[in-house]
N, C-alpha and C positions, 0 to 999 in steps of 0.2 A: 336673446342675450348673446353678446359677442363671444367668440371662441376664447379670447384671452381672459375675459371675465369668468367664463365657465371653468377654465383650467384653474383659475385662482380660487374659486369657490370649492372646487373639488379638492385642491391641495389643502385648503383650510379644514375641510371635513376630515381629511386623512390625519392632519396634525392633531385635531381635537380627539380623534379616535385613539391616537397613541398617547396623548397626555391625560386623558380622563382616567383617573384611578377608580372612580365609581362606575359600576355597570350602568350602561344606558339601557333603558327599558325597550323591549321590542316594539312597544306601542308608540314610541316617540317618533312618529313618522316624519315630523319636521326635521329631525336630525338625520335619519337614515336616507330620506329622499335626496339629500345633498349629493349622495354617491351616484345616483342614477337618473333622477327626474329632470334636473335642469341643466344637464351638462351635455356638451357635444365633444366628447374626448375620443380621440382615436385609440386603438390598442397600443400604439407606441407611446402616446401621452400617459396612458394608465401605467405602463411599465416605468416611465420616467418619474411620475408623480407619486408612485407607491414604492419607495425603496425597500430592498430586501431587509435591511437592518430594522426598519420600522415594523414590517410584518412580524419579524421574529420578536421584537419588543412587545407588541400587543399579545402575541401568543404566550409569552412568558409572564407578562405583568398584568394584563387584563384579559385573561382567556375568555371570560364570558362575553366580552365585546366582540372578539373575533368569531365566537360561535354565533352570536346574533347577526353579525354582518353576513356570514355564510348562509344562515337560515333565511334571512330577509331577501338576499339576492336570489336564492333558489325559489322562494315564494313568488317573487316577481316574474321569474321565468315560467313558473307553473300558471300564474295568472295570465301571462301573455299567451301561453298555449291554450288555456281555457277559452279566452275571448277571441282568439284568432288574429290578434294584432291588427285590427283594422285601421287604427289611426297612426299617423306618423310618430306621435308622441309615444305610443305603446311600443312601436318598433325600436325607437331610440332607447327606451328603458331596457328592453330585452338585450340589445347589443351592448349597452353599458354594463349590465349585470354579467353578461357572458364574458366580457373582457376582464372585469374585476375578478371573477372566479378563476379565469385562466391564470391571472397573476398570483392569486393567493393559494390555490390548491397544492402546488408543489411544496409549499412551506408547511402545509398540514401533513402531507405524506412523509416529509423528512423526519418528523418527530414521532417516534413509536407510540407515545402516549396519546397522540391525536388521531392515530390511524383509524381507530374504530369510530371516530366521531360521526362520519357520514353514514355509518351503518347503524347508528342509534336512531330511535324513533323520536319524532318531534310531536309534542301534544297538538292535537287538532288536525294533523295531516293524515287523515284516515285513508285507507285503501279505497274505501267506498266514497270518500269525499263527503261524508255526512257531518263533518265538523267535530265538535268537542267530545261528543259521547262515544266516539268510535276509537278511543285511544288503544284499546287492546288489539285492535286490528290496524294500528297505525303503520304507515309505510316508513321504512328508513329514508333518511334524507337523500341518500345516493340514488335510490330507486325513483323518487319523485323527480330528481334532477335529470336522470337518464330518460325517463318517459317524456318529460317536458322537451328535452332536446330533440327527441325523435318526432314528437308532434310538430315542433317548430320547423323541422326540416321539410315538412310538407304543408306549409302554411300559405294559402293562396295570397298573391300580391306581396308576399314577403320573401319566400324562398322558392315558390313555384308560381307558374302563371295561373291566373284565375280562369275558370271555365265558364264564368258568367256570360250570358249572351249580351246583356246590357247593364247599365248602372242601375236600372230600375229594379232588376232582380234583387232579392234579398241576398245578403252575404252568404257564401257557402258555409254551412255548419261544419266546423272542424271535426266534430265527433262523428258525424255520419259520412264524412268524406271518405271515399275509397282511394287510399293513397296509391294503389296500383295503377290508377289512371293518371297519376301525376309523376311518374318516373322521369328522372331528369334528362335522360338521353336515350335515343334509339339504340337497339343492340339486342342483347339476350332477352327474350321474352317480351319485347316492347318495340313496336314498329314506328312509333311517331316521334319525330325529333322536334322538340319544342323550340320556339324562337329563342335565340340566345339573349340573355339579359344580364348586363354587367352588374346591376344592383343585386339581382337574385344570387348570382355567383359569389359576390362578395359576402352576402349575408350567410350563405351556406358555408363559406370558408370559415367565417368567424365561429359558427356553431360547431363545425367539425374540429376546429382547433381546441375548443373547450372539451369536446368529446375525447379527443386524443389526450388532453391533459388529465381528464378523469381516468383514462385507461393507464396513465403513466405511473400509477402507484407501483407497478411492477419494477420500476427503476430503483425504488427505495428499499428493495428486499435483496439480500445477497443471493448469488446464484446457488440454488439448491441442487444437490446431486440427483435427487429424484424430482422429475419435473411435475410432480403431482400437484404443485401449488397453483391451482387455477386462479386466474385473476377475477375477483368477484365482480368487478365493474363490467368486464367483457362478458362474463358468464351470464349476468342478468340482462345486459343489453341484447345479447344474441339468443335470448330464450323466448319462449312463446308469450311471455309477459309483454313483449314489445310488439304491438300489432303492426308496426311498420317494418318489421325485420325483412320481409321479402322485397318490398319495393326499395328499401334503402340499400340492401345488398346489391340489387340490380342496378340502382342508380349509381352506386360507387363504381361497380365493375364497368358499366357502360361508359361512364364519364371518362374513366382512364383509357379504355380500349378504343374509344371513338376519337380521342384527341389527335389533331394533326397540327403539330407546332409549325410546320413550314408555312401554313397560311395560303391555301389555294394555289400553291406552286409558284407564286409570284416572288422573285428574288427581292430581298430587302423589305418585304411586306411587314415583317415584325418591327422594323424601325419606324414605320409610318403609323401603324395601328398598335397601340399598346395591347399586349395579349393578356387579358384579364382571366383567361381560362387556365393558364398554367398554374397559378397559385392554388386554384381549386383542385386541379387534377393531382398536384403533389399531395395536397391534404387528403384527398380521397384515396390515393394509393397508400398513404401511411396508415389511415384509419383501417383500410381494408386488410392490410397485412397483419395489423395488430389483432383484429377480430378473428383472423384465421390462425392465431398462435395456439395451436392445438396439437398435442403429442400423438401423432398417428401410430406410434409404436405401441402405445398402451391402450388405444381406444379401439372400438370396433368400427373400422372404417367400412362404409356401406359398399357392398359389391354391386356392380352395375350389370344388369343383364339386358337392359334396353328393350323391354317388350312393349313399352307404351310409346306412342307418338302423339304429336299434336300439342303437347305442353312443353315448355322449355325445361321443366324439371322432370326427371324420370320418376314416376310414382310407383314403379314396380319394385322398389327396393325395400329392404328392411329399414326400420326407423333411423338407424345410424346415430351419430353423435347428437347430444342435446344441443350443442352449439349450432344454431340454425344456419349461420353463415357457412360453416364447414359443411353442413348437411346439404345446403343448396348448391354449393360449389361442386360437391361430389356427385350431384345428380343431374348436372347439365349433360345433355347427350345428343342434341341435334347437330348435324354436320355444319349447318350454316352458323350456328352459335360458336362452335369450335373455330370455324374459319374466321369469324369476326374477332374472336379473342386473340387467336394466333397472329393474324395480320396486324392487329393493333399493337400487340407487344413487340412484334418484329419491327414495325415501323418506328416505334419509339426507341427501341434499343439501337437501331441503325442510325438514328438521328445524329449522334455525335460523329459518325463516320461520313456523313454526307458532305463530300467535298465538291464544291462546284468550282468553276473557273473564277467565280467572284468571291473573294474571302469575306466571311461574316454575312453572306447573303441569306443564310438560313439560320433560324434561331436554334441555339444549342440548349437542349434540356439537360437538367442536372440530376434527375431522379432515377438514373439507370439502376442504382443498387436496390431501390424499392421494387423496381420492375423485375429484377432477377429473383428477389424473394417471392414475389407474386407468381412468377412462372414456376418456381420450385414448388410452391403450395399447390398450384394447379396440377402439376405432374404427380405430386405425392398423394393428393386426395382424390384425383379423378383419373383412374387408369385408362378410361376410354379416351380422355384428352391426350394422354401420353401416346397411345397407339395412333391417334389421329395425327399428332405432330410428326410421327415417324413414317406415316403412310406415304408421304410425298417428299419431294426435295425441299419443301417449305422449311423443314428442320434446319436447313443450311442458313436460312435467314436469321436464325437464333444463334447458330454456331459461329458465324463470322463475327458478329459484334462481340460475343463472349471472348473469342480469341483476340480480338482487337483490345478489349479491356485488360485481359491477362497480360498481353505483351506490353501494353502501355504502363501498367501499374507495377511491373516486375521489380523496378528499382526503388519503389516508394514504400517505406516502412509504414506510412500511415494508411496504406491501402491493402494491408495484408488480409483483411476480412473480405474485400472484394475478390482477391485472388482465390480465397477458399471457396466462396460460394460459386464462382465460375467453374472451378474444378469439380465441385460436388455435382453441379448440374450435368457436366459432361460425363462424370462417372455414372450418374443415374441413366443417362441416355445410352451410354456404351454397353449397358447390360442387355440391350435389345438388339437382336441381329440386324434389324432394318437400319439402324444407325450406321453400322459398318458398311452396309450396302450403299447407302446414300452418299457416303464419303467419296465414292468413285466418280462423282460428277465433276467434270472439269471446273477448275477455279478460274474464272475470267474477270470477275469484278475486281478492279484494282484499288483496294482500300489502301491509302498510304500508311504503310506499317514499316517500322524499323527492323526489317528482316531481309535476308538475301532474296534477290529476284529469282524466281523459278517458273518453269512452265509445268503445270501438272494439275492434280486434282485437289479437292478439299482435304483429302487424307494427307497430301504433301504439306498443305498449309498447316494442319494440326501438328504434324511432326516437327516442322521447322520452328513453329512458335514454341512448342514444348522444349525443344533443344535450346532455344534462346533463353527461356525461363530458367532452365537448369544450369546453363553455363554463364548467364550474366544477370541472374536475379540476386536479391540480397539474401543474407544468411538465413533469415527467418523462414524462408520458403523451403528449406531442406525437408521438413516433415511432409511436404506435398510430393516429393519425388516418387514415393510409393504409389500415390494416387495417379500421378501423370502416367507412369509406366503401366499401371493396371488398365488405364483407358486404352493405351496403345495395344496391349495384349488382347483386350476384349474385341477390338475391331480388326486385329491383324488377319484372322482367317478369311476376311471378306475383301481384302485390298488387292485389286486386280493388277495394278501397275504403279509402283512407286517411281518417282522421278529420281535422277541421279543425285540431285541435291539432298532429298529426304533420305535416300539410302546412305549417303555419306554421313549425314547427321546421326543416324542410328548407330553406325559403326564407330563414330567418334565418341558417342556416349559409352559404348561397350569398352572402348579403349581406355577411357577415363576411369570407369568404374572397376576395371579389372586390374589396375595397378596393384601391386602387392600391398603397398602401405595403405591404400584405401580399403582394400578387402579386410586387412587385419586390424584396422584402427577402431572399428566399432562392431558390436555384436550383430548388427543388422545389415551392414553394407552389402554383404553378398546377395541379399534378396534382389537388389537392383540388377545384378548379373543374371540371376535366374529369370527375371521378367524379360530381359532383352533376348536371352536365348530362346525363351518361349515364343517371342514375336518372330524370330528368324525361323524356328521350326514350323510354326503355323503357316507362314508364307511359303516356305519350301514345299511343305506337304500338300497344301491346299490351293496355292496360287502360283505354282512354279512357272507356268507358261508365260504369264505376262510380266514376270519380275526379273528380267535379265539384268536390269540396273543393280538390283540388290545382290543378285548372285555374283555379278562382277565385283561389286564392292567387297563382298565376303571373301572372294578369291584374292583380291588385292591385299586385304588385311588379314590373310590367313594366319599370320604369325601370332595374332592376338588369341586365336582359338587354341593354337598349339601351346602357347604360354599357360593358358588356363588349364589345359589337360595336364601340363607338367608343373603345376603350382607346387612350390616347395612346402613341405609340411613339418620339417624339423625345426626345433626351437631356435637354434642359432640363426637360421634363415628368416624366421618370423621376426626375431629381434632386430636383425640387420635391416629388414624392410621398414620397420617402425623407426629406426634411427634415421634412415634416409628421408623420412617424412619431414624431419625438422629442417633439412637443408633444401628439399625440393620445393618448387613452386606448387601452387594448387593444381591438381590435375584438371580441374574443370575450367581452365582458362580457355581462351579462344585458340591458343596455339594448337596446332594439329587439326584444326577444323578450318578449311579454307572458307573464310567469310567473304562471300561475294559482295558487290556493291549493294547498299540498301536501296529500297525502293524510292523512287523520286517523290519529293514532297513530304517525306516522312521525317519526324523528329525523333531523336534518340529518347529512350525512356529516361525520365529524370527522377532523381530522389526527391523526397518531400522537401519543401521549403523549410528552413530552420524555424522552429516555433509553431509549426503546424500542430493543431490539436488532433489527437486520436484517442479512441477509447480502447481499453484492453478487452481481450476476448477470453472466454474460458477455453480450456484445451479441447481439441476435437477428440472424440473417442477414437482410439487407434492411433492418435497422434498425441499421446498424453505427455504433458510436460514433466520434466524432472526438476527437482528442487530449484527454487529461485527462478532464474531465467527471465527476469524482468516481468512487468505486469502482464505481458502478453502470454506468458507461459509458453512461448514458442522458442525462446532463445537457445536453451540447451535442451536437446530433445532426445528422449528415448523413443524409439519407434515401437517399443513394446511388441504387442501382437501386430502392430502396424495395420496393414490393410485388412487383416483378418477380422478386426473388430467392425470395420465399416462395410464389409461385403460378405456375401454368402456364395459359396462355390456351386455352380451348376454345370452339368455336362450336356452337350448338345447331342441328341440321339440322331439315328439315321434319318428320321422323318423331320428333323429340324426342331423337335420339341425339346424343352429344357427339363432336366431331371436334377433335383437338388442333391448335392453330394454331402450335405452337412449331416443328414440323418442316415442316408443309405450307406451300406458298407462299401468301402473302397474296392473297386474291381481291379484285378490285375490285368492291365492292358499291356500292349506291346512293350517290349524292353525299351527303356529310354524314354518312355512317355512321361511328360511332366505331370500328367494327371495321375499316373500310377505312383510315381516317386516324388510327387510334389513335396517340397521340403517342409510341409506344414508340421509334421511331427517334430522335426528338428527345431523349427521355429518355436514350438511350444516349450521344448526343453530350454530354449534360450531366453525365455522371459526373465528368468532369474539372472542370467548372464547380462542381459541388456541393462538391468538396473545397476549392476556393478559398473558397466561401461559408462553410464551416465554420471555416476558419482566419482568418476575419475580413477577407479581401481581396476580398469579393464585389463586383463592379462590373457591374451589369446593363447591357447594351448594347441599342441599337435593334434590331440584327440578331437578338439573342436573343429579344426580345419578339415581333418579327415572326414568328420561326420557329415559335412555338406559337400566337400569336394567330390566324394564318391557319387553324389547324386546329381552333379551338373549334367544337364541333358545335352550332351555334345555328340551323341551317336549320329544323328541325322546329318549334322553339318560336316562331321569328319568323313562320313561316307560320300557326301557331295564333293568335298575337296579331293578325296581319293580318286573319284571318277573323273572330275573335270579338270583339275590342275594339269595332269600330264597332257590332256588333249589341247588345252590352251597353250601350254608351253611348246607343244609340237607345232601348232599353227605359227607361233611367233618365230620359231627357228626356221621352219620351212619357208615362210614368206618374208622373213626379216622384218616382221611387223612391229611397229611401235604405235600403230593406229588403233585407238579404242573402238572405233565404229565397227571394224571388221570382227573384233573379238565379240562385241555385243551382238552382231548379226549371227555369229556362230552360236552364242548362248541362247538367242531367241529361238533358234530352230532345234536346239538340243532337247533331249528328254532324259528323264531319270526313271522312267516307268520301270518297275520291277527291280530297280537297283537300290532304292531307299528302304529303310526299315518300314514295317507296317505303320500306316498313319495312326497317330495317337488320337484319342477323342478330343474334341475341342472343349476347352474349359473356359467358362465365363464366370467372372466374379461380379455378382450383381450387388448394387448398393442395398444395404440393409438398414432400415431406420432403427434407432434406439433412443432411449431417453437422453443419452448424452448429446446426440445430434440435436434433439429438440431444444436442449438448454443452450447449445451453441447458437442456434438460429435466434433464440430469444435475445441473447446478449448482443449478437451482431445487429439484429433489427433495431433494438432500442438505442444502440450506439449510433447507428446511422441517423435515426430520428433526432437524437440529442444534438448531433453535430450539424444537422441540416436546418434546424429551427433556430435561426439567429436573429430574425427580425419579425416579431420580438423574440428575445432569447429566453424562451419559456423556462428552461431547466438550468440555465447557466448559473454556476456558483451555488447550486443547492447541493445538499449532501446525498448524492446518489450512491447506491451500494451495489448495483448490479455489475458495474464495471468501474475501472479507474479512468480518469481523464489524464492523459499524458501529453507532454510536448515532445515532438520529435527532436 
């Protein structure tokens, strides 16, 4: 039958379904077969021929027909899985049913009265499959559907290669088949890379799209503060009930990590050969991150001790979470597996940065946000992987793309979620000493970025990009300033030598954040000054020798420190400063920061195109929204406890180990130590004040300014200035010098040994998971999946509740 005829027949069947007021019997095969037996419709056809209004009409006016359609379509998938889909006709039926269910499911989920439908049992669909008598043991429709999809994903000659020696052999029995021998791609726990097959990839992709649609019920529930609402579809699919859980987890992970979009390194290769792998890889990445949506803060995450070898999964662990995908991910432990995963993710994240001399010569992938979520999950659930990432400078292959994305997205309101996940990953990494040490590697790869040119290390790159985000990002990024500066504080004790460009950027930030109107205009703004002073103290106390550029910059800008020490605290001065605010320009403009020429080949960060769709995000814990503030909840921001909610403070001991300060009593360390006098008590008193500040009733008082001014950790810097300024001035007078290099040479050979206060303990703020961050990741992940699935537009125009869809 021709394609036009089959579309016509399919459309007729849809019209009959919507116009029949009488229920059609489930046994009326002649009617139901019109939907899948004789048609050759693509998924795009199904979406065009089954309009949303008609699905909703059937749902409201003839619910039993919609129920029968779903039941019959699932039944066909179950039959296909049972038989092994040996004929072309059977495969076509499976694909048609799969497309039809992908189209209809979101309309089942959007109606609360229908949500339980797939979890109700259907007569005759017994768990044991013994037919009608088994009703009390019947499987819910959802379970039958999920198990059928799992079976079909390992169906020889349909989604995997057959292992038959010849056509004479009997067909492989799908029930006795060991799907671990049919893993889709070499990598973790599997050494054999099967011959690529376009048809198999397309069939897998269609089934994964249906699976993702099943999981998407989560989009139709409003965000709950406690993330205890596990997704029943994911829960069942990732349980021991699914006999393919391990090979499927491995297939998804390996398919993503083995993908090389460049195509054998031949320029323009992607224009000659259509890359049918990419749609499968995208779908695999999306299914994988959804199956891993598991709140690590409330679960017992397995600890890894790595006593077993020889298997890909570490068997020496406690049982861990019931979600087998999370369990398997947390138990990967072999170095070669970690290497394969890290190299794969780094290769894909770096892909948009690959600039050759031939524009468009390499294919640009679009699923970097899914990859960032996957990388986050790997680090969160598998601490051994996190340590492996930080063990060598390979971590920089993740850092550079993240900084590229952050810099590129800073002016675009539709990409605020990307900014957050990038910063969260860097916050997580910065809690480990090795990350700071790795940043000392010289930065030589010249990725075209819209930042000043500099010669230096990866630490310089990080500081220059953060400065750019703070001074030229859009308003909604302000809640991230705390996080950005916490990352810099965490790495600062390990930075051996900052470039002059980076040193000037840090001082420009201090200058901007310590203007009186900025300090007085919100209850939390002074935290930013505390963070920057802590950075300077760490570098002076622990890395003075290599940091003459920073010391020189501090000397040049010494007036900023003197102004801070002499900050006015009387009410008239406070009011005067706030009056000045109304007339003065924003302090965080580029003025006062010498912007060098941007790198060659770079484009300025652009705002979103008008009309761009974006999804709202729940507020991040510690970055909680205050009333209104637009759907994003980021517009008007109280920083509340700010970074305290997201991190846990730890002190580095003499031997380099970390000791948590959250439960341990605070030790009185040297005078002026940020660890001793950390303004956290003050910050807690100010939660109440910050709420007032957000609601527009903020009135700073003298007592409030005094409460934190007295704790500014200025002693170390003041001592440094006291010792070095007279010496530098003397050189200048004696030699009539205006030349920086001579002064820098003097500072390089200078020493402050014995002249500074006793070094303070190093304080690290480690990222701390909580149920709020789990909820944030869930809304972000589903928002990305919603916006990325446009062909076909699976969820478009359905009544999702997890987030709002907004136009920029």
